[in-house]
Backbone as CSV, one residue per row, in Angstrom:
resi,resn,N_x,N_y,N_z,CA_x,CA_y,CA_z,C_x,C_y,C_z
1,MET,0.836,-1.178,-0.046,0.001,0.044,0.031,0.888,1.267,-0.046
2,ARG,0.549,2.087,-0.874,1.213,3.374,-0.854,1.044,4.239,0.366
3,ARG,2.143,4.863,0.859,2.118,5.698,2.131,2.350,7.187,1.632
4,GLU,1.638,8.019,2.493,1.760,9.423,2.238,1.986,10.136,3.508
5,VAL,3.157,10.719,3.704,3.465,11.478,5.020,3.281,12.941,4.754
6,LEU,2.161,13.412,5.491,1.846,14.951,5.314,2.625,15.776,6.352
7,THR,2.722,16.971,6.003,3.397,17.986,6.753,2.188,18.924,7.410
8,TRP,2.602,19.742,8.307,1.503,20.647,8.837,1.106,21.667,7.743
9,SER,2.024,22.068,6.819,1.643,22.864,5.638,0.618,22.120,4.794
10,ASP,0.702,20.777,4.487,-0.238,19.962,3.759,-1.651,20.013,4.543
11,VAL,-1.624,19.809,5.852,-2.903,19.838,6.593,-3.562,21.211,6.456
12,ASP,-2.661,22.327,6.641,-3.275,23.702,6.417,-4.042,23.891,5.034
13,LYS,-3.452,23.248,4.071,-4.039,23.436,2.710,-5.338,22.514,2.618
14,LEU,-5.426,21.412,3.353,-6.653,20.594,3.339,-7.715,21.260,4.064
15,ILE,-7.384,21.993,5.179,-8.277,22.794,5.885,-8.787,23.934,5.071
16,ASP,-7.917,24.600,4.378,-8.305,25.764,3.580,-9.104,25.398,2.416
17,TYR,-9.060,24.085,1.935,-9.776,23.545,0.804,-11.206,23.356,1.430
18,LEU,-11.352,22.881,2.677,-12.634,22.444,3.281,-13.503,23.593,3.643
19,VAL,-12.902,24.645,4.285,-13.699,25.688,4.866,-14.640,26.383,3.889
20,PRO,-14.270,26.699,2.615,-15.263,27.365,1.763,-16.375,26.449,1.313
21,GLN,-16.175,25.094,1.345,-17.174,24.087,1.028,-18.299,24.104,2.076
22,ILE,-17.994,24.349,3.361,-18.920,24.114,4.409,-19.866,25.355,4.415
23,ARG,-21.080,25.093,4.334,-22.192,26.078,4.137,-23.191,26.121,5.381
24,GLY,-23.566,27.312,5.644,-24.405,27.461,6.810,-23.693,27.495,8.138
25,ARG,-24.484,27.672,9.219,-24.026,27.666,10.538,-24.309,26.482,11.251
26,TYR,-23.370,25.991,12.096,-23.511,24.796,12.874,-23.761,25.162,14.272
27,ASP,-24.689,24.478,14.985,-24.858,24.653,16.419,-23.704,24.084,17.198
28,SER,-23.198,23.034,16.681,-22.169,22.362,17.501,-21.224,21.445,16.603
29,MET,-20.112,21.029,17.116,-19.294,20.057,16.528,-19.062,18.788,17.305
30,VAL,-19.080,17.693,16.720,-18.735,16.449,17.404,-17.400,15.960,16.690
31,ILE,-16.348,15.839,17.553,-15.114,15.540,17.006,-14.802,14.017,17.451
32,ILE,-14.557,13.112,16.501,-14.274,11.694,16.722,-12.911,11.629,17.245
33,THR,-12.648,11.051,18.352,-11.335,10.866,18.931,-10.741,9.499,18.236
34,ARG,-9.517,9.487,18.126,-8.407,10.437,18.338,-8.139,11.219,16.991
35,GLY,-8.355,10.613,15.904,-7.887,11.261,14.692,-8.534,12.615,14.401
36,GLY,-9.809,12.859,14.830,-10.466,13.980,14.453,-10.084,15.204,15.443
37,LEU,-9.267,14.925,16.393,-9.072,16.095,17.403,-8.335,17.230,16.748
38,VAL,-7.297,17.029,16.011,-6.532,18.124,15.415,-7.250,18.822,14.343
39,PRO,-7.795,18.062,13.202,-8.598,18.739,12.264,-9.863,19.460,12.788
40,GLY,-10.521,18.754,13.778,-11.665,19.314,14.344,-11.444,20.649,15.093
41,GLY,-10.209,20.736,15.880,-9.996,21.933,16.393,-9.659,23.132,15.426
42,MET,-8.930,22.698,14.460,-8.693,23.613,13.336,-9.880,24.149,12.664
43,LEU,-10.806,23.305,12.361,-11.972,23.622,11.728,-12.936,24.440,12.591
44,ALA,-12.945,24.056,13.861,-13.734,24.788,15.040,-13.320,26.271,15.008
45,GLU,-12.108,26.465,14.953,-11.478,27.830,14.923,-11.846,28.604,13.725
46,ALA,-11.696,27.951,12.589,-11.926,28.602,11.221,-13.352,28.854,11.129
47,LEU,-14.285,27.993,11.527,-15.629,28.249,11.398,-16.399,28.940,12.437
48,ASN,-15.647,29.177,13.546,-16.205,29.803,14.800,-17.203,29.058,15.425
49,ILE,-16.978,27.773,15.533,-17.880,26.861,16.171,-17.300,26.759,17.671
50,THR,-18.146,27.101,18.620,-17.610,27.073,19.979,-18.152,25.940,20.786
51,TYR,-19.274,25.335,20.383,-19.853,24.222,21.105,-19.208,22.963,20.659
52,ILE,-18.145,22.408,21.315,-17.513,21.340,20.832,-17.671,20.101,21.743
53,LEU,-18.040,19.013,21.186,-18.258,17.730,21.807,-17.336,16.697,21.280
54,THR,-17.122,15.537,21.933,-16.342,14.446,21.490,-17.125,13.169,21.498
55,ALA,-16.718,12.289,20.656,-17.261,11.025,20.610,-16.073,9.969,20.452
56,SER,-16.167,8.916,21.220,-14.989,7.939,21.126,-15.891,6.551,20.909
57,VAL,-15.475,5.899,19.861,-16.168,4.631,19.470,-15.192,3.624,19.085
58,ARG,-15.391,2.407,19.529,-14.442,1.351,19.367,-15.182,0.130,18.785
59,PHE,-14.802,-0.471,17.650,-15.314,-1.720,17.202,-14.551,-2.864,17.626
60,PRO,-15.027,-3.697,18.612,-14.217,-4.786,19.108,-13.768,-5.854,18.061
61,THR,-14.664,-6.245,17.090,-14.455,-7.153,16.004,-13.909,-6.423,14.945
62,ASP,-12.686,-6.801,14.505,-12.053,-6.282,13.416,-11.501,-7.234,12.360
63,PHE,-12.147,-7.168,11.169,-11.849,-8.004,10.134,-10.888,-7.367,9.173
64,PRO,-10.132,-8.117,8.302,-9.224,-7.418,7.345,-10.092,-6.686,6.260
65,LEU,-9.503,-5.606,5.753,-10.058,-4.830,4.715,-10.589,-5.746,3.550
66,GLU,-9.871,-6.588,3.161,-10.117,-7.340,2.043,-9.947,-8.938,2.326
67,GLY,-10.711,-9.645,1.668,-10.647,-11.223,1.879,-9.606,-11.570,0.867
68,PRO,-9.507,-12.838,0.627,-8.563,-13.579,-0.309,-8.640,-13.051,-1.656
69,ALA,-7.480,-12.945,-2.326,-7.497,-12.471,-3.727,-8.162,-11.152,-4.006
70,GLY,-8.273,-10.209,-3.111,-8.880,-8.939,-3.268,-10.489,-8.988,-3.216
71,ALA,-11.025,-10.120,-2.550,-12.419,-10.144,-2.480,-12.945,-9.076,-1.506
72,ALA,-14.265,-8.765,-1.624,-14.808,-7.615,-0.742,-14.595,-7.902,0.630
73,ALA,-14.684,-6.790,1.402,-14.474,-6.811,2.903,-15.677,-7.660,3.435
74,HIS,-15.453,-8.340,4.597,-16.472,-9.147,5.257,-17.714,-8.231,5.519
75,PRO,-18.827,-8.637,5.231,-20.162,-8.002,5.441,-20.323,-7.658,6.930
76,GLU,-19.690,-8.574,7.719,-19.843,-8.481,9.308,-19.241,-7.107,9.804
77,GLN,-18.409,-6.552,9.010,-17.836,-5.325,9.449,-18.720,-4.189,9.552
78,ARG,-19.716,-4.120,8.605,-20.636,-3.088,8.670,-21.656,-3.162,9.953
79,TYR,-21.786,-4.419,10.430,-22.746,-4.737,11.399,-22.282,-5.048,12.733
80,ALA,-20.886,-4.874,12.951,-20.286,-5.126,14.111,-20.784,-4.112,15.213
81,LEU,-21.037,-4.578,16.406,-21.638,-3.684,17.418,-20.549,-2.777,17.994
82,PRO,-20.702,-1.424,17.962,-19.697,-0.481,18.409,-19.738,-0.412,19.876
83,GLU,-18.736,-0.062,20.631,-18.591,0.287,22.067,-18.417,1.757,22.119
84,PHE,-19.361,2.460,22.629,-19.371,3.907,22.851,-18.597,4.165,24.084
85,ILE,-17.325,4.574,23.960,-16.565,4.882,25.110,-16.940,6.151,25.799
86,GLU,-17.140,7.138,24.884,-17.690,8.549,25.351,-18.544,8.890,24.196
87,PHE,-19.735,9.507,24.586,-20.678,10.166,23.633,-21.562,11.212,24.255
88,PRO,-21.763,12.302,23.591,-22.719,13.393,24.171,-24.052,12.700,24.437
89,SER,-24.719,13.323,25.429,-26.143,12.794,25.719,-27.068,13.387,24.666
90,ASP,-28.157,12.666,24.473,-29.111,13.082,23.576,-29.716,14.430,23.683
91,GLU,-29.768,14.844,24.917,-30.261,16.190,25.255,-29.500,17.377,24.574
92,VAL,-28.061,17.145,24.436,-27.304,18.131,23.882,-27.139,18.061,22.324
93,LEU,-27.658,16.938,21.731,-27.765,16.778,20.353,-29.085,17.147,19.739
94,GLU,-30.123,16.815,20.448,-31.434,17.052,19.933,-31.686,18.452,19.282
95,GLY,-32.100,18.478,18.134,-32.528,19.725,17.444,-31.288,20.613,16.966
96,ARG,-30.223,20.059,17.004,-28.995,20.842,16.612,-28.353,20.373,15.219
97,ARG,-27.938,21.227,14.531,-27.244,20.930,13.256,-25.652,20.848,13.730
98,ILE,-25.198,19.622,13.408,-23.908,19.270,13.984,-22.896,18.850,12.890
99,LEU,-21.643,19.291,12.918,-20.691,18.929,11.993,-19.851,17.879,12.711
100,VAL,-19.802,16.627,12.177,-19.156,15.489,12.775,-17.753,15.387,11.993
101,VAL,-16.601,15.471,12.748,-15.236,15.633,12.122,-14.414,14.325,12.512
102,ASP,-13.734,13.872,11.504,-12.597,12.883,11.811,-11.549,13.227,10.667
103,ASP,-10.474,12.508,10.891,-9.373,12.751,9.948,-9.548,12.059,8.615
104,VAL,-9.911,10.762,8.598,-10.093,9.987,7.466,-11.202,8.983,7.424
105,TRP,-11.876,8.846,6.352,-12.907,7.932,6.174,-12.294,6.719,5.411
106,THR,-11.934,5.662,6.080,-11.336,4.569,5.437,-12.492,3.525,5.242
107,ARG,-12.917,2.855,6.263,-14.069,1.947,6.228,-15.390,2.794,6.336
108,GLY,-15.360,3.827,7.139,-16.558,4.699,7.375,-17.275,4.299,8.579
109,ARG,-16.883,3.196,9.305,-17.632,2.710,10.456,-17.768,3.813,11.513
110,ASN,-16.724,4.384,12.008,-16.782,5.326,12.970,-17.771,6.494,12.729
111,ILE,-17.445,7.228,11.627,-18.258,8.540,11.344,-19.696,8.097,11.028
112,VAL,-19.919,7.044,10.332,-21.404,6.638,10.012,-22.064,6.307,11.277
113,THR,-21.282,5.525,12.135,-22.075,5.165,13.364,-22.307,6.433,14.323
114,VAL,-21.362,7.453,14.359,-21.614,8.555,15.224,-22.818,9.461,14.486
115,GLY,-22.737,9.533,13.175,-23.827,10.305,12.488,-25.183,9.653,12.709
116,LYS,-25.246,8.297,12.712,-26.540,7.684,12.947,-27.065,7.764,14.280
117,ARG,-26.045,7.798,15.280,-26.551,8.053,16.685,-26.890,9.383,17.052
118,ILE,-26.360,10.410,16.328,-26.713,11.773,16.385,-28.213,11.881,15.794
119,ASP,-28.411,11.315,14.748,-29.732,11.341,13.997,-30.709,10.788,14.914
120,ALA,-30.506,9.525,15.571,-31.327,8.955,16.428,-31.728,9.714,17.672
121,ALA,-30.800,10.610,17.924,-31.068,11.606,19.244,-31.823,12.827,18.710
122,GLY,-32.122,12.959,17.469,-32.902,14.048,16.993,-32.030,15.241,16.524
123,GLY,-30.660,14.943,16.276,-29.714,15.964,15.805,-29.692,15.895,14.273
124,TYR,-29.015,16.744,13.653,-28.860,16.853,12.190,-27.358,16.855,11.847
125,PRO,-26.870,15.598,11.698,-25.383,15.415,11.442,-25.022,15.615,9.931
126,GLU,-23.834,16.315,9.832,-23.263,16.410,8.511,-21.716,16.020,8.756
127,THR,-21.124,15.225,7.846,-19.856,14.576,8.180,-18.709,15.328,7.328
128,CYS,-17.576,15.350,7.982,-16.430,16.078,7.450,-15.145,15.300,7.693
129,VAL,-14.232,15.034,6.690,-12.973,14.396,6.875,-12.020,15.095,5.939
130,LEU,-10.731,15.015,6.320,-9.751,15.475,5.422,-9.517,14.536,4.135
131,HIS,-9.639,13.207,4.443,-9.334,12.173,3.387,-10.459,11.124,3.260
132,TYR,-10.929,10.958,2.063,-11.968,9.985,1.793,-11.397,8.822,1.018
133,LYS,-11.631,7.612,1.427,-11.083,6.330,0.646,-12.384,5.574,0.203
134,PRO,-12.896,5.919,-0.866,-14.074,5.149,-1.358,-13.847,3.644,-1.595
135,ALA,-12.627,3.340,-2.102,-12.283,1.965,-2.350,-12.459,1.045,-1.172
136,SER,-12.221,1.555,0.002,-12.165,0.640,1.199,-13.429,0.900,2.122
137,SER,-14.329,1.758,1.579,-15.576,2.106,2.404,-16.474,0.879,2.443
138,LEU,-17.003,0.796,3.595,-18.109,-0.314,3.870,-19.391,0.222,3.429
139,TYR,-19.565,1.467,3.060,-20.795,2.015,2.640,-20.912,2.622,1.314
140,PRO,-20.883,1.780,0.268,-20.885,2.252,-1.094,-22.045,3.171,-1.308
141,GLY,-21.870,4.263,-1.974,-22.844,5.221,-2.341,-23.080,6.223,-1.159
142,HIS,-22.399,5.956,-0.031,-22.640,6.892,1.145,-21.184,7.628,1.201
143,THR,-21.146,8.939,1.085,-19.890,9.605,1.120,-20.026,10.778,2.289
144,PRO,-18.931,11.177,2.733,-18.850,12.263,3.731,-19.548,13.530,3.038
145,THR,-20.143,14.348,3.855,-20.682,15.577,3.313,-19.699,16.454,2.716
146,TYR,-18.519,16.615,3.445,-17.395,17.362,3.127,-16.093,16.617,3.271
147,TYR,-15.220,16.694,2.248,-13.910,16.067,2.328,-12.977,16.895,1.397
148,SER,-11.734,16.852,1.782,-10.645,17.628,1.084,-10.182,16.819,-0.095
149,ALA,-9.824,15.548,0.067,-9.061,14.738,-0.930,-9.634,13.266,-0.892
150,VAL,-9.626,12.702,-2.081,-9.921,11.302,-2.319,-8.449,10.642,-2.479
151,THR,-8.452,9.419,-1.794,-7.093,8.817,-1.909,-7.316,7.317,-1.667
152,ASP,-6.160,6.557,-2.049,-6.210,5.182,-1.650,-4.908,4.866,-0.850
153,ALA,-4.193,5.935,-0.441,-2.970,5.779,0.284,-3.202,5.730,1.779
154,TYR,-2.256,5.158,2.436,-2.213,5.088,3.835,-1.592,6.414,4.293
155,ILE,-2.416,7.361,4.958,-1.927,8.657,5.214,-1.354,8.732,6.727
156,ILE,-0.276,9.279,6.720,0.314,9.679,8.076,0.385,11.076,8.361
157,TYR,-0.523,11.537,9.223,-0.651,12.958,9.601,0.597,13.447,10.430
158,PRO,0.846,14.744,10.526,2.004,15.249,11.189,1.851,14.845,12.744
159,TRP,0.683,14.789,13.332,0.428,14.568,14.716,0.618,13.014,14.983
160,GLU,0.762,12.245,13.972,0.904,10.778,14.246,2.444,10.408,14.139
161,ILE,3.310,11.155,13.942,4.757,10.903,13.881,5.230,10.715,15.308
162,ASP,6.125,9.670,15.558,6.530,9.253,16.861,7.089,10.543,17.556
163,ARG,6.508,10.747,18.733,7.114,11.793,19.643,7.254,11.397,21.047
164,GLY,7.268,10.041,21.322,7.333,9.585,22.706,8.675,9.817,23.264
165,PRO,8.720,9.448,24.569,10.093,9.588,25.286,11.257,8.824,24.554
166,GLU,10.885,7.626,23.927,11.849,6.855,23.251,12.542,7.659,22.156
167,THR,11.748,8.491,21.400,12.192,9.215,20.315,12.973,10.406,20.692
168,LEU,12.268,11.198,21.726,12.843,12.438,22.083,13.940,12.316,23.193
169,GLY,14.199,11.189,23.802,15.064,10.904,24.828,14.404,10.887,26.100
170,GLN,14.911,10.235,27.065,14.225,10.091,28.349,14.226,11.421,29.161
171,TRP,13.078,11.634,29.819,12.952,12.917,30.628,13.320,12.472,32.037
172,ASN,14.122,13.353,32.681,14.474,12.983,34.151,13.784,14.021,35.109
């Protein structure tokens, strides 16, 4: 799989491409952790959205993206039950137009699940990612409302580069 390492300048350009696409005013933003934290913060600032919420979702069952010889992904992936580690209450979602932000739509499970739960609570979600990967999506015909780029590459964002104590040296 092709890899693409982005710089902070690359991310700035992706955000600059997204901002003019986004129409209307949002009552709040739900940022999907962890990948959506940085782009969500940047978009919240650029769009002047001050009511920021987070959602943390985990899918315990993880199948490979493709089966043997390039066969389609397992259908069970789409229906795996999510674990909501953190999620806003229905009361703060109901009746609100909400921008849901993540870094990348690979399979689409996290952002689709978050959007559906917001919708079930009576909110009006629209989704936004920096990168959209239609070839690996589990939801054909379903796309993010807003996205900066379409890719098939494995994206490495600047905030994902190793920065731990092992890389920077031990702190005393």
